[in-house]
N, C-alpha and C positions, 0 to 999 in steps of 0.2 A: 504493498500500500504505500503510495506517494504522500510526503509529509505537506503540509499546505504552504501555499506561496508558489511565487513564480519560480523557473527555472532559467537561469542563464548559462551562457556556454562560454570557459575562458581558454587559452591555450596553457596557461599553468594557474594553480592553485596551491599557495603556500600555507602550511599549517603551522602557525606560532609565530608570535612576533616578538622573539627575545633576540638575543645576538645571533644565532644561528638564521632565524627569519629574515631580521632586517639584511644581515651582512649579503646571504644570497638573491633576496629581493634588489638591492643596489646591483649585485654582479648581473641580475637578468637586464636590468635596464641600460646597463654600459653594453650588454649583448644586443640591444635592439630589440627585445621583446616588451611590449606594450599593454598587449590583451592579458592581464594576469591581475592577481588578486591575494591579497594577506588575510588570511584569518586568524584573528586572535580572541582567545575565550574571553581576556578582560581586557588590560592596556597592554600597550607596548612596555617590555621591559617588567612586566608584572611580577614574575618569578623573581628578579633581582629585588624588587621592591619589598620582596617578603622576607629577606636575608635578615637575621639578627641584627640589631643596630648596630652592634659595634663590629661586625664583622665587615673585611675590607680586603682587596684583592690581592691575591699573593704575588701576584707580577706589576711590576711596577709600571709607570707611564711617565712616560718622557715627553715634551714637545718637539721629537726630533725629524719630525717630516722634512721641515727646512733643509736638511741635510741628506735627506735621500734615504731616511731610516726610519719605517714605519713604527710607530707607537706599538708596544707589544699587545694592548689594550683595545687597538682599533679593529673596528670589522669592515672599514672601507678606506679607500685611497681618499687622502686628501682630509680626512678628521683626526682627530686624537681627542682623548677624554682628558689628558694631561693639559691640551690648550683651553678647550670647553670648559672644564672643570675646574684647573689650577691645582689639583690635588695629584700626589705621585700613587697613593694607594685609595682608591675609590671606595667608599661604601657602596653597597648593595643597591640605597636608594639613589646615590649620586649618579651611579651608572646607568639605572634605570632611566634618568633624567638624560642623560647622555643618548641612550638609544632612542628616545623620542624626538630628541633633537635632530638625530640623524634622520630618521622615517619625514620629519617634517621637511628636513634640506633637501632631499632627494625626491620630496613627492611620491611617496610609497601609496599604492592604493590598500590603505589597510581598513579592514573592517573590526571595528573594536566589538567588545562583549559578543562575540559568536563563539557558541560550543559547537564545536564539532562532533556529532554523535557515531557518525559511522563513514567509512572511505570504502568503496566497493568499485570493482570495476565492470561494466556491462557493455558487451561487445569490445568496439575500441575506443571507448572513453570512462572517463572515471563519473561515478556519482558521489559527489560529498553532500551528505546529508547533516543540516544543523538543526536547532531547535526551530529557527524561524523559516528555513527555506532549502532548497536542493539546488546545487550548483552542478554541474557538468564542465569536465577539462579533459583534454588531451593528455596531459602530465598533471602529476602531483607531487609537491616536496614535502615531506615528511619534517617540518624543523620545529617539532613540539617541546623540545628539552626533556629535562628530569627533574627539576628540582622541587615540582609540586607531587613528585611519587617519592617519598622516601620510603627505605626500604625497612619493613619494620618485622621482619621475620631473622631468622638465623641460628637460633638455639630457643631451647623451652623457657617460656615465661619471657619473652621479649616484648610483648604487649603491657608489660609493667612499666616498661622503660620510658621516658619520655625522649623523644627523636629531636637532636638540635635541630633540624630543620624547622621545626614549631616553635622554637623559643623566638620570640618578638625581640626580648632584651635580656641581656644576662645579668642585668641590674635587679630584676623583677623576681628573680629565682630566690627562694627562702630557704635557709638552711646554711650549715657551716663545712660539714663534710659529704661531700660529693666523690660519686664514683662513675668515670666516664669509661665507655666501653666502645674501642675504636681510637687508634692512637695516629690516624693519618692527619690530615689538613683541618677538618671539621672538630675532630677530638682536640689536636693541641689548640686551636683557636679557643673553644671551648674553657680549655684548662687555664691558658693565658687571662682569660678576661676574669675567670672567677679567682683564679689566685692575686688577682691585681687587687680582686676587693677582698683580699684575706680571708681567703675560702679555701679550707684544705682539699685536695683534689687525689684520687689515685687513679692513674689512666691504667688502662688494659689494652693492650692490643696483640694479636697473635702471633706478629712477626715484631719487627724493631724498625721502622720507617724513619725514627729520628737519628737511626745509626745506619742504615742501608748505604752502601756505598755504589749504588746506581745514578747515573747521571739523568736517569729520564724521571721528570716530574712527576709523570702518571705512578710511580714507585715509591720513590724516596720523597722525603720532605724537601719543600722549597728551603731556599735558603730564608727568606721573609719567616718561615717558620722557624726553622732553627735557630735564628738571631733571638726570636723571642722567647726560646727556651734557655737562654742563659741569661735572661732578666733575673736579676736579685729575687726579686717576688715569686717567680716561678719555680728556683731551683729551691726556696725554702717552703712553699705551700704544696708543690706537686710533687708526689712520687710515680716513678715511672715503672710500669711492671710489664716488661717486654716477654715475649715467647710465652703469653699466657692468654690461650684462646679460652672463651666463656662457654661453659655447658649450659648453665641453666642461671634463672633469676625468681625467686619465689618470695612471698609474705612470709615471715614468721614473727607473730606476736603484730607490733607494731613497727617492725624493722623490714628492710629488705634483704634477702641475703643472695649474694653474687657467688655462685659455685665454679671455679674455674676447672677444666677438664681434667687438670691432674689432682683433683680432689681437695684443694685447698679451698676456704669459704670466708667470704669478708661480707662484713655487716654496715648497713648506714641508715640511719634514719630516712635519711634524703632519697627522694625518688631518682634512681639511677638514669644516666644522659647515655642513650646510644647513638652514637655517630658513624652510623652503618652504612652510610652511601644511600644510594637510591636506585630504584628500580628501573627507573627510566619510560618514556612514555611510548618505546616501541611495542610494549606489550598491547597496547590497543591499535596495534594493525601489525599483528604479530601473523594474521595469515596472508600477509602480501609480501612476506620475505620469508626465503628459506632461511634457516639458523645453521651459525658456526657450531662447532662442537663446543666454544664457551658460551654459547648462550646469544652472541650477539649477531644481529642480521649480514646474512652473506650478501654482499655486493660486487658488482660488476667494477672494471675499473675505473667506471665514470659513476659510482655511488649510486648505482641503479640497481634496483631488485634482479635478483636472477630468474624469477617465476613469473613474475607480474610486471612486463614492460612498461615504463611511462612513469613507474613510480619511483622515487628517488628519495634520498635520505641525506639530511644535513643536522650538523651537530654533534655532542659529546659520544654518541653511539657507534660514531663511525669506525670501523675498524678494518686494517687491510693486512692480512698474515700475521705478523708481531707487532704491526704499526698502531699506536693508540693515539687517536685524535681528540682526546677530552678537552684541551685547554681551549679557550678562547683562540689564542695566537697560533695554536696547531689546527683545529679544525677549518679555521677561517682559510687555510690552505687550499680546502677544497672547494669553495664557493666557483671560483672560475672554472673547475672541470664540470661542475655540474651545470652551470650556464652555457658552457661551451656545447657540451653536448644536447640540451633544449634548444639552443637555437640554430643547431646543426639539423636538427627534428624539424623545425619549422622552416629550414631553407633560408636562414639568416646567416651571413659571415660572421657576423661578432667580431671583428678586427680589433676592437677597443680593448677587448680582454688581455691581448698580449702585454698591455700595460701593468696588469696584474702580476706578471711574470717578471717583471723589473723589479718590484715590489715585496718580492718574496710571497706572492699569495696564489701562485698558479703550479702546485705541486702536482705533475701528471705523471713523474716518475720515479716510483717507489723504489728502484733498484738500487738507488745511491743512498738510500733514507736509512741510516743503522742508528743506533742509542746516541752515538756522539755525533750524529751529522746536525750540523748547526741549522740546517733548514728545517727538521724537524721539533 
């Protein structure tokens, strides 16, 4: 049964108005694609605006475009959060403001407050059902991100914990003795802000990311986070417990009991925090992508579904072999690849996209990209 409302047909429908959606939409305009629309469930940058108030970007922003080096947090050529915000490490709210400015500057056709219910392919076209209307398109780019889908499982009793993504501000949390499960960026960020307020923190991780010797920021802590672990208050109030995977969390009388796989038990009267990452939005369109062994979507060399032609992916879920494009300065390198593939399908030369290559935003040769590769 069709949903009420008119049906419009587009060359491309972009789903998601965050960094990936805005960035690839700018690339589409540069490629000469005109008949497209960006569907955003709330407003541009909404996921960033929901970050804890104290959380900042781990990657620094510098107004370096004038010397031919793109700002690490830029998602389009010619724009820089450092220049527009005058902040080196933006908060989520600040970055959301930057994204709205970029969307406005490039006059992107964004439809806010548009919740996509389902995406399906009917014949040679895609059908995109929203709460208000049905759209049809030749191609779809899924760029819905992951922050709105926190991972809530992983061990028995994880539902008793509070995911760090649901914290509006660490200042609002009551208690003096905190247990944080997950020692990667979000966990360290939470520990930093709580210890700054003289709160005692025990930080658990199944590995030891604060000592990982890898140079890949997808695996090891960023230098920004490592530097914060050396602050006096962090060293005084935070106890690091590496190689301590958690088996369960339970309520015992008026306390929470956190049990490690090795049998050790830890108790706290404060609700534990779970910094367990995110499920990602791709679960909503899992039927449109084949899966890799690690559960991520299997993609062609152009980030297109291998099972449903015309369905593309942009954002932190993009994987190619062992290459992880999870951060903005990594997955932005694939915007031009997707835009070029779509432009070619539409018979457009897209010559302006070669400019992306000059700025390190057109990574279409992954054979040279290893862990130490500067372009990765």
